[in-house]
C-alpha positions in Angstrom: 11.2 -73.3 4.0 12.6 -72.4 7.3 10.2 -70.8 9.7 11.2 -67.6 11.3 12.0 -67.8 15.0 9.5 -66.2 17.2 10.6 -63.1 19.0 10.1 -63.1 22.7 7.8 -60.5 24.2 5.7 -59.8 21.1 2.1 -61.1 20.9 1.3 -63.3 17.9 0.0 -61.5 14.9 -3.6 -61.9 14.0 -4.3 -63.3 10.6 -8.0 -62.4 10.5 -9.1 -58.8 10.0 -11.6 -57.7 12.6 -14.5 -55.7 11.4 -15.2 -52.4 13.1 -18.8 -51.8 14.2 -20.5 -49.6 11.5 -21.8 -46.2 12.5 -25.6 -45.8 12.3 -26.7 -44.0 9.2 -28.6 -41.3 11.2 -25.3 -39.5 12.2 -24.3 -36.8 9.8 -20.6 -36.3 9.1 -19.1 -33.3 10.8 -18.3 -30.5 8.3 -15.1 -28.6 9.0 -15.3 -25.0 7.7 -12.8 -24.4 5.0 -10.8 -21.2 5.2 -10.8 -19.2 2.0 -7.4 -17.7 1.0 -7.3 -14.0 1.9 -7.3 -11.7 -1.1 -4.7 -8.9 -1.2 -6.2 -5.5 -0.9 -5.4 -3.3 -3.8 -4.0 0.1 -2.9 -5.3 3.1 -4.8 -2.7 4.7 -7.1 -0.8 7.7 -5.7 -2.1 11.0 -6.8 0.7 13.1 -8.3 0.5 16.8 -8.8 1.2 18.2 -12.2 3.9 20.8 -12.3 2.6 24.3 -13.3 4.3 25.7 -16.3 5.9 29.1 -16.6 2.8 30.5 -18.3 1.1 30.6 -14.8 3.6 33.2 -13.6 3.3 35.7 -16.3 0.4 37.7 -18.0 0.5 38.8 -21.6 -0.6 42.4 -22.1 -0.5 44.8 -25.0 2.8 46.1 -23.7 4.4 42.7 -23.3 4.9 40.3 -20.4 4.1 41.3 -16.8 5.1 39.2 -13.8 2.3 38.2 -11.5 4.4 37.5 -8.5 7.6 39.2 -7.2 11.1 37.7 -7.4 12.9 36.8 -4.1 15.0 39.6 -2.7 17.7 37.2 -1.5 17.8 34.7 -4.4 17.4 37.2 -7.2 15.7 37.0 -10.6 14.4 33.6 -11.6 13.1 32.6 -8.1 9.4 33.6 -7.8 7.8 34.0 -4.4 4.7 32.0 -3.5 1.5 34.0 -2.8 -0.1 32.9 0.5 -2.8 35.5 0.8 -1.3 37.7 3.5 2.3 37.1 2.6 4.8 36.1 -0.1 7.4 33.4 0.7 10.3 32.0 -1.2 10.4 28.2 -1.6 14.2 28.2 -2.2 15.6 30.1 0.8 12.5 30.6 3.0 12.4 34.4 2.9 9.0 35.8 3.8 7.6 39.2 3.0 4.3 40.2 4.5 1.7 42.2 2.5 0.5 45.5 3.8 -3.1 45.6 4.8 
């Protein structure tokens, strides 16, 4: 077999493996803290209001049905006004009628 030509500038390779000095048994290995994966926070479900039915706007008497709240003067029949204690207001057009004290 032909020998490989030596390259200039490179030190000769060592054939023997050198043993590294062993660490004394008194040293404990350094423990690296392991980061735990972050858990996703669960969002509480949205609270949805239930729509009130038409039965909340009427009262049944011996004579028949009576409206509990007035109709809007601008929008006409079918648009009830909201009762806010000291006033009535229409949610459709924004008309407000104050109650007399």
